[in-house]
C-alpha positions in Angstrom: 0.0 0.0 0.0 1.1 3.6 -0.5 0.0 7.0 0.8 1.6 10.5 1.0 4.2 9.2 3.5 5.3 6.2 1.3 4.9 2.5 1.0 3.6 0.7 4.1 2.1 -2.5 5.4 0.2 -3.3 8.6 2.4 -5.2 11.1 -0.8 -6.6 12.6 -3.3 -6.9 9.8 -6.3 -6.8 12.2 -5.2 -3.5 13.6 -4.9 -0.6 11.2 -3.7 2.0 13.8 -0.1 1.0 13.2 1.7 1.1 9.9 5.3 0.1 9.1 6.7 2.2 6.2 9.5 0.9 4.1 12.0 2.4 1.7 15.5 1.8 0.2 18.2 4.2 1.2 20.9 5.5 -1.1 22.9 2.4 -0.6 20.0 0.2 -1.5 19.3 -1.1 2.0 15.8 -1.4 3.3 14.8 1.0 6.1 11.7 1.0 8.3 9.7 3.7 10.1 6.6 3.2 12.3 3.5 5.4 12.2 0.7 5.1 14.8 -2.6 6.8 14.7 -2.8 6.9 18.6 0.8 8.3 18.9 1.4 10.7 16.0 4.7 11.9 17.6 6.2 8.4 17.0 6.7 9.4 13.3 8.3 12.7 14.3 10.5 11.4 17.0 11.8 8.3 15.3 13.5 8.4 11.9 14.2 5.7 9.3 15.9 2.6 10.8 18.0 0.0 9.0 17.2 -3.7 9.6 20.6 -4.0 11.2 19.9 -1.4 13.8 16.4 -2.9 14.4 17.9 -6.3 15.0 20.5 -4.9 17.5 17.8 -3.1 19.4 15.5 -6.1 19.4 18.3 -8.2 20.9 18.7 -5.8 23.8 15.0 -5.6 24.2 14.6 -9.3 24.3 17.1 -9.5 27.1 14.7 -7.4 29.2 11.4 -8.6 27.8 11.9 -12.3 26.7 8.2 -12.9 26.2 7.9 -10.1 23.5 9.4 -10.1 20.0 9.7 -6.6 18.5 10.9 -8.1 15.2 7.3 -9.1 14.5 6.8 -5.4 13.5 9.5 -5.4 10.9 9.0 -8.0 8.1 11.9 -7.9 5.6 10.1 -10.2 3.1 7.0 -8.0 3.0 9.2 -4.9 2.7 11.1 -6.4 -0.3 7.8 -7.4 -1.9 6.3 -3.9 -1.5 9.4 -2.2 -2.9 9.6 -4.6 -5.8 6.0 -3.9 -6.7 6.7 -0.2 -6.5 9.1 -0.3 -9.5 
């Protein structure tokens, strides 16, 4: 899907309040950025993140919250498919 902010997918298809936007940076690497209807400042406060940075942060997060997996928000396969369709 696409809107004025870019290409996105719903990390949780049953909840449309959160979108995960995807793009390729100048080096061709995929980057992600979250948007949430309930927390509009999320978009403003957090820029585009590479998958590498997200994985590092998820590792640290998992140490503190082993029952939660933040990587469920960031789907590399879906991002690649969206960006391929955009061409």
